[in-house]
C-alpha positions in Angstrom: 0.0 0.1 -0.1 2.7 2.5 0.9 4.5 2.0 -2.5 1.0 2.5 -4.5 0.4 5.8 -2.2 3.7 7.0 -3.0 3.2 6.5 -6.8 0.1 8.1 -6.9 1.2 11.2 -4.9 4.4 11.4 -6.4 2.5 11.5 -10.1 0.0 14.2 -8.6 3.0 16.2 -7.5 4.8 15.7 -11.0 1.9 17.4 -13.0 1.9 20.3 -10.6 5.6 20.8 -10.2 6.7 19.8 -13.6 8.5 16.9 -12.8 8.7 15.5 -16.3 11.2 12.9 -15.2 8.2 10.6 -14.5 8.2 9.7 -17.9 11.6 8.4 -17.6 12.5 4.6 -17.2 14.5 5.3 -14.1 11.5 6.3 -12.1 10.0 2.8 -12.2 13.4 1.4 -10.9 13.4 4.1 -8.0 9.7 3.3 -7.1 10.4 -0.3 -7.0 13.7 0.1 -4.9 11.8 2.7 -2.6 8.9 0.0 -2.0 11.3 -2.7 -1.0 13.0 -0.4 1.7 9.7 0.8 2.7 8.5 -2.7 3.5 11.2 -2.4 6.3 10.9 1.2 7.0 8.0 3.5 5.2 10.4 6.3 6.0 12.9 5.3 3.4 10.7 5.5 0.7 11.5 8.4 -1.7 9.0 11.2 -1.1 7.7 14.5 -2.2 8.0 17.2 1.0 6.5 20.7 1.0 8.7 23.2 3.2 7.1 26.2 4.7 9.7 29.1 5.0 9.8 31.8 7.7 8.2 34.3 5.2 5.3 32.1 4.4 6.6 30.4 1.1 5.7 26.9 0.2 8.8 25.2 -1.2 8.3 21.8 -2.9 11.2 19.3 -2.9 11.8 15.7 -3.4 13.7 13.8 -0.8 15.5 10.2 -1.1 16.3 8.9 2.1 19.2 6.4 2.6 19.1 3.1 4.4 22.4 3.8 5.9 20.5 6.2 8.2 23.0 7.8 10.5 26.1 6.9 8.7 24.4 8.6 5.6 26.2 11.2 3.6 23.9 14.0 2.9 23.4 16.0 -0.1 21.7 19.3 -0.9 21.0 19.9 -4.6 20.5 23.7 -5.7 19.6 24.0 -9.3 20.3 26.8 -11.9 18.3 29.9 -12.2 14.9 29.6 -14.4 15.3 25.7 -13.9 14.0 23.2 -11.5 15.1 20.1 -9.6 13.4 17.6 -12.0 16.3 17.5 -14.6 18.9 16.3 -12.0 16.6 13.2 -11.4 19.6 10.6 -12.6 22.0 12.4 -10.8 20.0 12.3 -7.7 18.9 8.6 -7.9 22.8 7.8 -8.5 24.0 9.7 -5.2 21.1 7.7 -3.6 22.2 4.3 -5.1 25.9 5.3 -3.6 24.1 5.5 0.3 23.6 9.3 0.2 20.4 10.8 1.3 19.3 13.5 -1.1 17.2 16.5 -0.9 16.4 18.3 -4.1 14.3 21.4 -3.6 12.5 23.7 -6.1 13.3 27.3 -4.7 10.9 30.1 -4.9 9.8 31.3 -8.0 10.7 28.0 -9.6 9.3 24.5 -10.9 7.0 23.6 -8.2 7.5 26.8 -6.0 6.1 29.5 -8.3 3.0 30.1 -6.6 2.7 32.7 -3.5 -0.1 34.5 -1.7 0.1 38.5 -2.3 -0.6 41.1 0.3 -4.3 40.8 -0.9 -4.5 37.4 0.0 -4.8 36.0 -3.7 -2.6 33.4 -5.2 0.0 34.6 -7.4 3.1 33.1 -9.4 6.5 34.6 -9.7 8.2 35.7 -12.7 11.8 34.6 -12.4 12.5 37.3 -15.0 11.1 39.9 -12.7 12.3 38.6 -9.3 14.9 41.1 -7.7 18.4 40.7 -5.9 15.9 40.7 -2.7 14.3 37.9 -3.8 17.6 35.9 -4.6 18.8 36.6 -1.0 15.4 35.2 0.3 16.5 31.9 -1.5 19.7 31.6 0.6 18.2 32.8 3.6 14.9 31.4 3.7 14.5 28.4 1.1 17.9 26.8 1.8 17.6 27.5 5.3 14.3 25.7 5.4 15.8 22.8 3.4 18.4 22.5 6.2 15.8 22.8 8.7 14.2 19.6 7.2 17.2 17.7 6.9 17.9 18.5 10.5 14.7 16.9 11.5 15.7 13.9 9.4 18.9 13.9 11.3 17.3 13.8 14.7 15.4 11.0 13.8 18.5 9.2 12.9 17.7 9.0 9.2 21.0 10.8 7.8 24.0 12.6 9.1 23.7 16.3 8.6 27.4 16.7 10.0 28.2 15.3 6.5 26.7 17.5 4.0 27.5 18.1 0.6 26.0 21.1 -1.7 25.8 20.9 -5.2 25.3 23.7 -7.4 24.5 24.0 -11.0 24.8 27.1 -13.1 23.6 30.2 -10.6 22.7 27.7 -8.1 26.7 27.6 -7.2 25.8 31.3 -6.2 23.2 30.2 -4.2 24.7 27.1 -2.8 28.2 28.6 -2.0 26.6 31.6 -0.3 24.6 29.7 1.7 27.2 27.4 2.9 29.2 30.3 3.9 26.4 31.5 5.8 26.1 27.9 7.5 29.9 27.9 8.5 29.3 31.5 10.1 27.1 29.7 13.1 29.7 28.2 15.4 28.9 25.8 18.1 28.1 27.3 21.3 29.5 25.0 23.7 28.1 21.5 23.0 25.4 22.9 20.8 26.0 22.4 17.0 24.2 25.3 15.1 26.2 25.1 11.8 29.4 24.1 9.9 27.6 21.1 8.4 28.8 21.5 4.8 31.9 19.4 4.3 32.3 19.7 0.6 31.2 21.7 -2.5 30.4 20.6 -6.0 30.1 23.4 -8.7 28.4 22.6 -12.3 28.9 24.9 -15.0 29.3 27.8 -12.4 28.1 31.4 -13.1 29.6 34.2 -11.0 26.1 36.2 -10.2 22.3 36.0 -9.9 20.6 39.3 -10.4 23.6 41.1 -9.0 24.3 38.9 -5.9 27.7 37.8 -6.7 29.5 34.4 -5.7 32.7 36.5 -4.7 32.2 36.7 -0.9 32.0 32.9 -0.8 35.2 32.5 -2.8 36.8 34.5 -0.4 35.5 32.8 2.5 38.1 31.1 4.5 35.9 28.6 6.2 35.1 27.2 2.6 38.3 27.5 1.6 39.2 24.4 3.7 36.4 22.2 1.9 37.1 19.6 -0.8 35.5 21.2 -3.7 34.9 19.9 -7.3 34.4 22.4 -10.3 32.9 20.9 -13.5 32.0 22.4 -16.8 32.0 22.0 -20.6 35.3 23.0 -22.1 33.4 24.6 -24.8 30.6 26.1 -23.0 29.8 29.7 -22.0 30.5 29.0 -18.3 34.0 27.5 -19.1 35.8 31.0 -18.7 34.1 31.4 -15.3 34.9 27.8 -14.2 38.5 28.5 -15.2 38.7 31.7 -13.2 37.0 30.2 -10.1 39.4 27.3 -10.4 42.6 29.6 -10.7 41.2 31.7 -7.9 40.8 28.9 -5.3 44.0 27.3 -6.6 46.0 30.3 -5.7 44.2 30.8 -2.1 44.8 27.2 -1.4 48.5 27.3 -2.4 49.1 30.3 -0.1 47.4 28.4 2.8 48.9 25.3 2.2 52.6 26.7 1.7 52.8 25.8 -2.0 50.7 23.0 -2.1 47.3 22.7 -3.2 44.8 20.0 -1.7 40.9 19.6 -2.0 40.4 21.1 -5.2 39.2 18.9 -8.2 39.0 20.8 -11.9 37.1 18.9 -14.7 36.6 20.5 -18.0 34.5 18.1 -20.1 35.4 18.0 -23.5 31.9 19.3 -24.8 29.9 22.4 -25.1 27.3 21.4 -22.7 26.1 22.8 -19.6 23.8 22.7 -16.5 21.5 19.7 -17.0 22.6 18.9 -20.1 26.3 18.4 -19.0 25.1 16.4 -16.2 22.6 14.2 -18.2 24.4 13.8 -21.5 28.0 13.8 -21.1 28.5 10.1 -20.0 31.5 10.7 -17.5 29.6 13.6 -15.5 27.4 11.6 -13.0 30.2 9.1 -12.1 32.5 11.8 -11.5 30.3 13.7 -9.0 29.3 10.6 -7.3 33.0 9.4 -6.9 33.8 13.0 -5.7 31.0 13.1 -3.1 31.2 9.6 -1.7 35.0 9.9 -1.5 35.5 13.0 -0.1 32.8 13.2 2.6 31.6 10.1 4.3 28.4 10.0 6.9 30.4 7.2 8.9 33.8 8.9 9.1 34.6 9.7 12.8 35.4 13.2 11.6 32.0 13.9 10.8 30.4 12.4 13.8 26.5 12.1 13.9 25.3 14.8 16.4 21.7 15.4 17.4 20.6 19.1 16.6 18.4 21.4 18.8 
């Protein structure tokens, strides 16, 4: 019954959120695997979730739990501007097969999170083209922070290790994800109470340098993020290639200074293609295996360096 209910709910969400990947053969495989896990523990079923932000927005997301539970590396996927999470279904499922718990939200104005209630109390819809820098800042401070709140609850229930979190950004999602990671690292522990500093690695795919005037530069200059393993991936012939090289060069120089001439924790992969964003991830064969290998090698939820910690 759980598997059938999930299938029905998932399809309803798919049509409302534009999750076109339901037409993909990967979906039936995931549903089958989720149902098998769900026979043992219903909370291991992949499922849609709705996140309510502090400013009243409803953020739609899709969550793939891991049967590794407290030993599960956790992944937060941040899609590109004017995109949505659904095209990254194959990446999400491959990460999940590798033991990761993955949350893929559509942030405000995108995918299944386009609607909001205006000041008159009427339902309205965002136009991403008309959204401002203030809206982008709200994605970082509200939407991604609420995504972490969901992951914190899953952590406390023993279904993942939030202290082993990897942020994957795509396109402008690199700006959003990195700025949020820097924000999260700005919350130090108070005594034995852990507040932040959960992000342990970053992945930037087809990175852009700004969104609506909000730049990635503060994150590139953040000393906390400098210590994190980072993967930068872009198509060598894509429009984002130059920015990817600039970021890589910038991080390499800073890591070299800190490491007294040595550069550690930086992987740069320029693919022999002009593909970008979802097309790079899905159509360049080496992309998903490289991302999964980086995530699972660099951050392990079972590593004593990243102990599971109950959160307030």
